[in-house]
C-alpha positions, 0 to 999 in steps of 0.5 A, spaced: 536 676 964 538 682 960 532 686 958 533 692 954 528 698 956 527 702 950 523 707 953 528 709 959 534 707 954 537 703 959 539 695 960 536 692 966 537 685 969 530 682 970 526 675 972 520 673 968 516 674 974 518 682 974 517 682 966 510 679 967 509 684 973 511 690 968 506 688 963 500 687 967 501 693 972 505 698 968 502 698 961 509 696 958 510 692 952 515 686 951 518 684 945 521 677 944 526 676 938 528 669 937 534 667 933 530 662 929 523 661 926 518 658 931 512 654 929 506 652 933 504 644 934 500 644 928 505 647 923 500 652 922 503 659 924 511 660 924 514 667 927 521 669 929 518 675 934 513 676 939 510 682 942 506 681 949 501 686 952 496 687 957 489 689 956 487 690 964 492 687 968 489 680 967 488 678 960 495 678 955 495 678 948 501 675 944 502 678 937 506 675 932 511 677 927 516 674 921 522 677 918 519 684 920 512 683 918 506 683 923 502 677 922 494 677 923 494 672 928 494 673 935 493 669 942 490 671 948 492 669 955 490 670 962 495 671 968 495 664 970 497 661 962 503 666 962 508 661 966 507 656 960 507 661 954 511 667 956 518 665 955 523 670 955 529 666 957 529 663 950 529 669 946 535 672 943 533 679 945 528 682 950 526 689 949 521 693 954 517 698 951 
């Protein structure tokens, strides 16, 4: 998938596994911008952008944004959870910071 690397000012073609590796091992951040508002299964949280970072190579944090505003909610995941929650292929734009 097409990924915009904002640090090196390049466009990359990466897989989901390559993105996860870069977040976990190279201390990079991935921003996923969606074309429509997403809502969790409980209807509690709505967002249109999420940022993924890694704490120690094993624990990942997803932060939520709505219409350019950071929300106070966040989620924590381990590396095994990433397959079910980290979905850059559904994003309108993927940025690597």
